C-alpha positions in Angstrom: -6.3 1.7 27.2 -7.6 -1.2 25.1 -10.7 -0.5 23.6 -13.1 -3.3 21.6 -16.3 -3.4 20.3 -18.9 -4.2 17.8 -20.4 -1.8 15.4 -23.0 -3.2 12.9 -24.7 -1.0 10.2 -27.3 -1.4 7.7 -27.4 1.0 3.8 -29.0 0.3 0.9 -26.8 -0.9 -1.7 -27.0 0.5 -5.2 -24.8 -3.1 -6.7 -22.1 -5.8 -6.0 -19.9 -7.7 -8.8 -18.2 -10.6 -7.2 -17.7 -12.0 -4.1 -21.6 -11.5 -2.1 -20.7 -13.3 0.9 -17.1 -11.4 2.8 -17.0 -10.9 6.0 -13.9 -8.1 7.1 -12.9 -6.2 9.6 -12.3 -3.0 10.3 -11.1 0.3 12.6 -13.8 2.6 12.6 -12.0 5.5 13.3 -10.3 5.0 9.7 -13.5 4.3 8.5 -15.6 7.1 9.6 -12.2 9.6 9.0 -12.9 8.0 5.1 -16.1 8.4 5.2 -16.3 12.7 7.2 -13.3 13.6 4.1 -15.5 12.3 1.2 -18.7 14.9 0.6 -20.4 13.4 -2.0 -23.7 11.1 -0.8 -22.4 7.9 -2.3 -19.8 6.1 -2.0 -17.5 2.8 -3.1 -15.9 0.3 -1.8 -14.0 -2.5 -3.0 -13.0 -5.1 -1.4 -9.9 -7.7 -2.3 -9.8 -10.6 0.3 -10.7 -10.7 4.1 -6.9 -10.2 4.9 -7.0 -7.3 1.6 -6.9 -3.2 2.5 -10.6 -2.1 1.9 -10.8 1.0 -1.1 -13.1 3.9 -0.6 -13.7 6.3 -2.9 -16.7 8.3 -4.0 -19.2 7.2 -6.7 -19.5 9.6 -9.5 -15.6 11.3 -8.8 -12.3 8.9 -8.3 -9.6 11.8 -7.6 -10.0 11.3 -3.4 -9.0 7.6 -2.9 -8.5 6.4 0.6 -6.8 3.1 1.7 -7.8 1.0 5.3 -6.1 -1.9 6.5 -8.4 -5.1 7.5 -7.6 -6.0 11.2 -7.5 -9.3 12.5 -9.9 -10.6 14.7 -10.2 -14.1 16.0 
């Protein structure tokens, strides 16, 4: 069974550095798992490019890190 869909979420951003226009596709269940395991209110997402993994970590405590591979979309 293949499930496809789109999700768009708008959140407040405290700061941005580097490239400001980037389009990345992720598996939403992996993203939710990472966010559920982080107990802090703020997270830091680091992007290396459209087909590079995304690093997710708490803003204040980098002892926990989660990498999610991007998904190729056409």
